[in-house]
C-alpha positions, -999 to +999 in steps of 0.1 A: +426-154-147+402-131-166+379-129-136+408-114-116+416-090-144+380-076-146+374-044-128+353-049-097+322-027-093+326+005-073+303+010-044+299+044-029+275+064-009+249+082-029+244+120-029+208+128-020+207+159-042+223+146-074+218+108-073+183+103-059+164+118-089+182+094-112+183+063-089+161+034-100+148+015-071+139-021-079+103-034-075+111-052-043+124-019-029+092-001-037+072-029-021+093-027+010+089+011+013+052+010+005+047-018+031+060+005+057+040+035+044+008+015+044+014+003+080+020+039+091-011+051+072-033+025+088-019+034+122-024+071+118-059+067+105-070+042+132-093+068+149-111+072+115-114+034+112-128+031+147-152+060+140-164+043+108-169+009+125-186+024+155-209+046+135-218+019+110-228-008+135-243+011+165-278+015+153-299+022+122-298+059+130-260+060+133-257+040+101-279+066+083-256+093+097-226+072+084-241+070+049-249+107+050-214+116+059-200+097+030-226+111+006-229+147+018-199+152+041-194+159+077-181+191+095-160+208+068-150+176+050-169+169+018-182+133+012-158+130-017-128+136+006-141+109+031-144+085+002-108+092-008-096+087+027-115+054+028-099+044-006-065+052+008-072+029+037-084+002+013-052+004-006-031+005+026-048-026+039-046-046+007-010-037+000+001-043+036-017-077+036-004-089+002+031-077+010+029-094+044+019-127+028+048-123+003+073-117+032+059-147+051+062-169+020+098-159+015+105-166+052+089-201+050+099-213+016+136-219+008+129-218-029+115-183-027+148-167-018+161-157-052+164-125-071+139-137-097+112-146-072+118-114-053+113-093-085+083-114-097+065-114-064+071-077-059+055-069-093+026-092-085+022-075-051+021-040-067-003-050-095-026-070-073-029-043-046-036-016-072-061-037-092-081-047-061-081-011-050-094+000-083-122-026-082-132-017-046-128+020-053-152+017-082-177+001-058-171+028-032-177+056-057-209+039-070-197+029-105-214-005-102 
């Protein structure tokens, strides 16, 4: 009887101007949005990826040009900017891969379909992708 007497939650559409700044998206929501963003980023930067691959494996001379571009820059882009773009690609790949494995695991495993697993795996996905990006970024910028 007390369950019937309790007030049911009210669901309504959110107002983009007043509600979005205060809306707290759960970790699984962030992973879902970032999964899409990382896929779009990799797609849009595909010409840059192809240029990096082609330039780095064509010959010793082209590899030297590739290294020079990342150290000194190319055209009007400084080398630091190219490294930041490469770092963004590293993050996009790592996040997209880890989130994809998470989604596949949830599709295959019946035990993985719970709110607790969704929250935990989302946090692991976010932390793991950022930590691996920091480690590879440190190598990219010559810190070790």
